[in-house]
C-alpha positions in Angstrom: 0.0 0.0 0.0 1.2 3.5 -0.8 -1.1 5.2 1.7 -3.1 4.6 4.9 -5.5 7.4 4.1 -9.1 6.2 3.6 -10.6 6.6 0.1 -13.2 9.3 0.5 -16.8 9.0 -0.7 -20.3 8.5 0.6 -20.9 6.1 3.5 -22.7 2.8 2.8 -24.8 0.9 5.2 -26.8 -2.4 5.3 -30.5 -1.7 5.8 -32.0 -5.1 4.9 -31.1 -8.8 4.9 -32.8 -11.9 3.4 -31.4 -15.4 3.7 -32.4 -18.9 2.6 -30.0 -21.5 4.0 -29.8 -25.0 5.6 -29.4 -23.4 9.0 -32.3 -21.0 8.7 -34.4 -19.1 6.2 -35.0 -16.0 8.3 -32.3 -13.7 9.6 -33.3 -14.5 13.1 -33.2 -18.3 12.7 -30.0 -18.1 10.7 -28.3 -16.0 13.3 -29.6 -18.2 16.2 -28.1 -21.3 14.5 -24.7 -19.6 14.1 -24.6 -18.2 17.6 -25.4 -21.6 19.0 -23.2 -23.7 16.8 -25.9 -25.6 15.0 -25.1 -27.1 11.5 -27.4 -27.7 8.6 -26.0 -30.9 7.2 -28.0 -34.0 6.1 -28.1 -36.8 3.7 -28.9 -35.9 0.1 -32.3 -37.3 -0.8 -33.1 -35.9 -4.2 -31.0 -38.4 -6.1 -29.2 -41.7 -5.3 -25.7 -40.9 -4.0 -24.6 -44.5 -3.7 -22.0 -44.2 -6.6 -20.5 -41.0 -5.1 -17.7 -40.4 -2.7 -19.8 -37.9 -0.8 -23.4 -38.1 0.4 -24.0 -35.2 2.7 -24.9 -31.5 1.9 -26.4 -28.4 3.3 -29.9 -28.8 1.9 -32.6 -26.2 2.4 -35.3 -28.6 3.8 -38.9 -27.8 3.2 -38.4 -25.1 0.7 -41.6 -24.6 -1.3 -41.4 -21.8 -3.9 -45.2 -21.8 -4.2 -45.4 -20.3 -0.7 -43.6 -17.3 -2.2 -44.7 -17.1 -5.9 -47.3 -18.5 -8.2 -46.9 -21.7 -10.1 -46.3 -20.1 -13.5 -43.5 -17.9 -12.1 -41.9 -20.8 -10.2 -41.9 -23.0 -13.4 -40.0 -20.3 -15.3 -37.1 -20.3 -12.7 -34.3 -22.6 -11.9 -34.0 -23.4 -8.2 -31.1 -21.0 -7.8 -33.4 -18.1 -9.0 -36.2 -19.3 -6.8 -33.9 -19.1 -3.8 -32.6 -15.7 -4.8 -36.1 -14.3 -5.3 -37.3 -15.4 -1.9 -34.2 -14.0 -0.2 -34.6 -10.7 -2.1 -38.2 -10.3 -1.2 -37.3 -10.9 2.5 -34.5 -8.4 2.3 -36.6 -5.7 0.7 -39.4 -6.2 3.2 -36.8 -6.0 6.0 -35.3 -2.8 4.6 -38.6 -1.1 3.8 -36.8 0.4 0.7 -39.3 2.2 -1.6 -37.8 2.0 -5.1 -40.1 4.7 -6.6 -39.4 7.1 -3.8 -35.7 6.5 -4.0 -35.8 6.8 -7.8 -36.0 3.7 -10.0 -32.7 4.5 -11.8 -31.0 5.0 -8.4 -31.6 1.5 -7.2 -29.4 -1.3 -8.7 -29.4 -5.1 -8.6 -26.0 -6.9 -8.5 -26.6 -10.6 -7.7 -24.4 -13.4 -8.8 -24.1 -17.2 -8.8 -21.1 -19.4 -9.2 -22.5 -22.2 -11.3 -26.0 -21.0 -12.5 -28.9 -23.2 -13.3 -27.5 -26.7 -12.9 -30.8 -28.4 -12.3 -32.2 -27.0 -15.5 -29.0 -28.0 -17.4 -29.4 -31.6 -16.0 -33.0 -31.9 -17.0 -32.5 -30.5 -20.5 -29.5 -32.6 -21.1 -31.5 -35.7 -20.3 -34.2 -34.7 -22.9 -31.7 -33.8 -25.6 -29.1 -36.6 -25.3 -30.3 -39.5 -23.0 -33.8 -39.5 -24.6 -32.5 -38.6 -28.0 -35.0 -35.8 -28.7 -33.4 -32.4 -29.0 -36.7 -31.0 -30.3 -38.1 -31.3 -26.8 -35.6 -28.9 -25.4 -37.5 -26.2 -23.4 -37.7 -22.8 -25.0 -37.0 -21.6 -21.4 -33.8 -23.5 -21.1 -31.5 -20.6 -21.8 -33.2 -18.0 -19.6 -33.5 -20.6 -16.8 -29.8 -21.7 -17.0 -27.8 -18.5 -17.5 -26.2 -17.0 -14.4 -27.4 -13.4 -14.7 -31.1 -14.3 -14.5 -31.3 -14.0 -10.7 -30.3 -10.4 -11.0 -32.6 -9.8 -13.9 -35.6 -11.3 -12.3 -35.1 -9.5 -9.0 -34.8 -6.1 -10.8 -38.0 -6.8 -12.6 -39.8 -7.8 -9.4 -39.0 -4.5 -7.8 -38.8 -2.2 -10.7 -35.2 -1.4 -9.9 -33.7 0.1 -13.1 -30.2 1.1 -12.0 -27.1 -0.9 -12.7 -28.1 -4.5 -13.1 -25.6 -7.3 -13.6 -24.2 -10.6 -12.3 -20.6 -11.2 -11.1 -19.4 -14.7 -11.5 -16.1 -15.4 -9.8 -16.7 -18.9 -8.3 -16.7 -18.8 -4.5 -15.9 -15.1 -4.3 -18.9 -14.2 -6.4 -21.3 -12.6 -3.9 -18.5 -10.9 -2.0 -17.6 -9.2 -5.3 -21.3 -8.4 -5.9 -21.4 -6.7 -2.5 -18.2 -4.9 -3.1 -19.3 -3.6 -6.5 -22.6 -2.5 -5.1 -20.7 -0.7 -2.3 -18.6 1.1 -4.8 -21.6 2.1 -7.0 -23.2 3.7 -4.0 -20.0 5.2 -2.5 -19.2 7.1 -5.7 -22.7 8.3 -6.3 -23.9 6.1 -9.2 -26.6 4.6 -7.1 -28.3 5.4 -3.8 -29.3 1.8 -3.0 -28.6 -1.7 -4.3 -30.1 -5.2 -4.0 -26.9 -7.3 -3.8 -25.7 -10.8 -3.0 -25.6 -14.3 -4.3 -27.5 -17.5 -4.8 -26.7 -21.1 -5.6 -28.5 -24.5 -6.1 -25.6 -26.9 -6.9 -26.8 -30.1 -5.2 -27.0 -32.1 -8.4 -25.4 -35.3 -9.6 -22.8 -33.6 -11.9 -21.7 -31.0 -9.3 -21.4 -33.6 -6.5 -19.4 -35.9 -8.8 -17.2 -33.0 -10.1 -16.4 -31.6 -6.7 -15.9 -35.0 -5.1 -13.6 -36.4 -7.8 -11.4 -33.3 -7.5 -11.1 -34.3 -3.8 -12.6 -31.0 -2.7 -15.5 -32.5 -0.7 -15.4 -34.3 2.6 -16.0 -38.0 2.5 -17.0 -38.1 6.1 -20.4 -39.8 6.5 -21.3 -38.2 9.9 -23.2 -34.9 9.5 -22.2 -33.9 13.0 -18.5 -33.9 12.4 -18.2 -33.6 8.6 -17.1 -30.0 8.4 -14.1 -29.0 10.5 -12.3 -25.9 9.3 -8.7 -25.4 10.6 -8.8 -28.8 12.4 -6.0 -31.2 11.7 -8.4 -33.9 10.6 -10.3 -31.8 8.0 -10.8 -33.5 4.7 -12.9 -31.2 2.5 -15.9 -28.9 2.4 -19.6 -29.6 2.4 -21.5 -28.3 -0.6 -24.6 -26.3 0.2 -27.4 -24.4 -1.5 -29.1 -21.1 -0.6 -29.1 -17.4 -1.1 -28.1 -14.3 0.7 -29.3 -10.9 -0.3 -28.5 -7.6 1.4 -29.8 -4.1 0.8 -27.0 -1.6 0.7 -27.9 2.1 0.9 -26.2 5.4 1.2 -26.1 6.5 4.8 -28.0 9.8 4.6 -30.7 8.3 2.4 -31.2 5.6 4.9 -31.2 8.0 7.8 -33.7 10.3 6.1 -36.3 7.5 5.8 -35.7 6.2 9.3 -34.2 2.8 8.2 -32.9 0.3 10.6 -29.1 -0.1 10.1 -27.4 -3.4 10.7 -23.8 -2.3 10.0 -21.6 -0.2 7.7 -19.7 -1.6 4.7 -16.6 0.5 5.1 -14.1 -1.0 2.6 -13.6 -3.5 -0.2 -10.5 -5.2 -1.5 -10.2 -7.4 -4.7 -7.1 -9.1 -6.0 -5.9 -12.2 -7.9 -3.5 -14.9 -6.9 -2.4 -15.5 -10.6 -1.2 -18.9 -9.3 -3.4 -22.0 -9.9 -6.9 -23.0 -11.2 -8.0 -24.4 -7.8 -5.3 -24.0 -5.2 -4.8 -20.7 -3.3 -1.3 -19.3 -3.4 0.7 -20.9 -0.5 2.3 -17.6 0.3 -1.1 -15.9 0.6 0.2 -12.7 -1.1 -3.0 -12.0 -3.1 -5.4 -12.6 -0.2 -3.2 -10.6 2.2 -3.3 -7.6 -0.3 -7.1 -8.0 -0.6 -7.4 -7.6 3.2 -5.0 -4.6 3.2 -6.9 -2.9 0.4 -10.2 -3.3 2.3 -8.6 -1.8 5.4 -7.1 1.0 3.5 -10.3 2.0 1.9 -12.0 1.9 5.3 -9.3 3.9 6.9 -8.7 1.4 9.6 -5.4 0.0 11.0 -4.5 -3.6 11.7 -4.9 -2.8 15.4 -8.6 -1.9 14.9 -9.6 -5.2 13.3 -10.9 -7.6 15.9 -12.6 -10.3 13.9 -12.1 -12.1 10.5 -14.9 -14.3 9.1 -12.5 -16.6 7.1 -13.2 -18.3 3.8 -12.4 -21.3 5.9 -13.6 -24.1 3.6 -12.3 -27.1 5.7 -10.0 -28.2 2.9 -6.4 -29.0 3.7 -4.9 -26.4 1.4 -7.4 -23.5 1.9 -7.2 -23.3 5.6 -3.4 -23.5 5.8 -2.9 -21.0 3.1 -5.5 -18.6 4.3 -3.9 -18.7 7.7 -0.6 -17.8 6.0 -2.3 -14.8 4.3 -3.7 -13.5 7.6 -0.3 -13.7 9.1 1.1 -11.9 6.1 -1.4 -9.1 6.3 -1.3 -8.6 10.1 2.1 -9.8 11.2 2.3 -10.6 14.9 -1.1 -8.9 15.4 -2.7 -11.9 13.6 -2.5 -14.0 16.8 -4.6 -11.4 18.7 -7.5 -11.5 16.1 -10.4 -13.8 16.4 -10.9 -15.8 13.2 -13.8 -18.2 12.6 -15.4 -20.1 9.8 -19.2 -20.1 9.7 -18.9 -22.7 6.9 -18.5 -25.2 9.7 -22.2 -24.7 10.2 -23.6 -23.5 6.8 -21.4 -25.5 4.6 -20.0 -23.9 1.4 -22.7 -22.0 -0.6 -20.2 -21.4 -3.4 -21.4 -18.2 -5.2 -23.7 -17.3 -2.3 -21.1 -17.9 0.4 -19.7 -14.3 0.5 -23.1 -12.7 1.0 -24.2 -15.1 3.7 -20.9 -14.7 5.5 -21.1 -10.9 5.2 -24.5 -11.1 6.9 -23.0 -13.2 9.7 -20.1 -10.6 10.1 -22.5 -7.7 10.2 -24.7 -9.4 12.8 -21.5 -10.3 14.8 -20.6 -6.6 14.9 -24.1 -5.5 15.7 -24.6 -7.8 18.6 -21.0 -8.2 19.9 -21.1 -11.9 19.4 -18.5 -13.9 17.4 -19.9 -17.1 15.8 -17.7 -20.1 16.4 -15.8 -22.6 14.3 -17.5 -25.9 15.3 -15.9 -29.3 15.2 -12.5 -27.8 16.1 -10.9 -30.5 18.3 -7.4 -31.3 17.0 -5.1 -28.3 16.4 -3.1 -28.2 13.2 0.4 -26.8 13.7 0.0 -25.0 10.3 -3.2 -23.4 11.5 -2.2 -21.7 14.7 -4.5 -18.7 15.1 -7.5 -18.1 17.4 -10.4 -19.8 15.5 -13.1 -19.2 18.2 -13.4 -23.0 18.8 -16.8 -24.6 19.2 -18.5 -21.9 21.3 -19.6 -18.3 20.4 -17.8 -15.5 22.2 -18.6 -12.0 23.3 -16.6 -9.3 21.7 -16.0 -5.6 21.9 -14.7 -5.5 18.4 -16.2 -2.9 16.1 -14.3 -3.6 12.9 -14.2 -7.0 11.0 -13.2 -8.4 7.7 -15.0 -11.1 5.6 -12.8 -13.1 3.2 -13.9 -14.9 0.1 -11.7 -16.9 -2.3 -12.6 -18.5 -5.5 -11.2 -21.1 -7.9 -9.2 -19.2 -10.5 -7.4 -17.2 -7.9 -10.2 -14.7 -7.1 -9.9 -12.9 -3.8 -12.4 -10.5 -2.2 -12.5 -8.9 1.2 -15.2 -6.8 2.8 -14.5 -4.5 5.8 -17.6 -4.3 7.9 -17.9 -1.8 10.8 -20.3 -1.7 13.7 -22.8 1.2 13.1 -22.6 3.7 15.9 -24.3 6.7 14.2 
């Protein structure tokens, strides 16, 4: 960094949240699960997993799109879009944002997904190739499959006509979406933005692909399957869900009396330029992402009290992310609480960053750090304070949330407790 001065601009706050996840599909139930160390893992029941190496996922049980939309609307959406729409409706209701009053071209929609409509792709592939009848391919196949449709449908639902696009950067997707929304508001291009991510990857092809690249845990016990930073970790747990946040310019939010969860104070984005799946062992790119987020926020390493780690529970990620935190913070790293909420939610891929930003904002609001559950055997290569197994009270007011994606994508959000 060439300067420690904050990058000036308008302040951006979180005024609404909506979540659909295996640990809860309201903000209250989601946060209650994280505070109390409850996971959302169970056997996959939608297809036969006998031939696969992994059998457990973070499934959103009991999700019925018809409770939230009519049948025609639901049939025109892949599951990833259904999850996104439900989370967006909840976030907008929570925020109370009036698009018309704000200005329809002043409200944007930046919502991404890592893999798009895999259920739709599976179904249409079956028609076209297995059944040998390409003429039966649905005319809705393309709009249901493409990854930008979550953002498009949400903008249509609320009449938001500002910047509308989808970031796709693997598991850093929704952190980048939030970061880009933050910048659009900070520099005056928007006054508010519906931002986040969504994912519905629990399909045969995704399970097979992730398992065969040895990214998924092969543990058959849902209660111990995900153990970030633990010596015995053996892979992540794939999950589905959506996290949508309403970001808003501070004075606009104050003027309408909005409830404010926390402030998004900085954003860093870098590349490892190293490997298609492995993070850089030295952690240079991730460390710089954290430094850039802190620089934009105008905070020092002494002010950061919590890091919501990417923390996937894979042998390489957790070791190398630990290295990156040490590189960014030096000796101060050992004084910072670090936890992985993926130990409970699993890995929501493109939705992970948004869901974890929500957890980080709630941690700052309530002064409670969510734990890393299933942490029992320390790894000499992972030697920081991972808030093991039990939530902890904190006086921290500044936190970072890290997201890393295959392809070397790094994103960090700096989230600050809102104190007026």
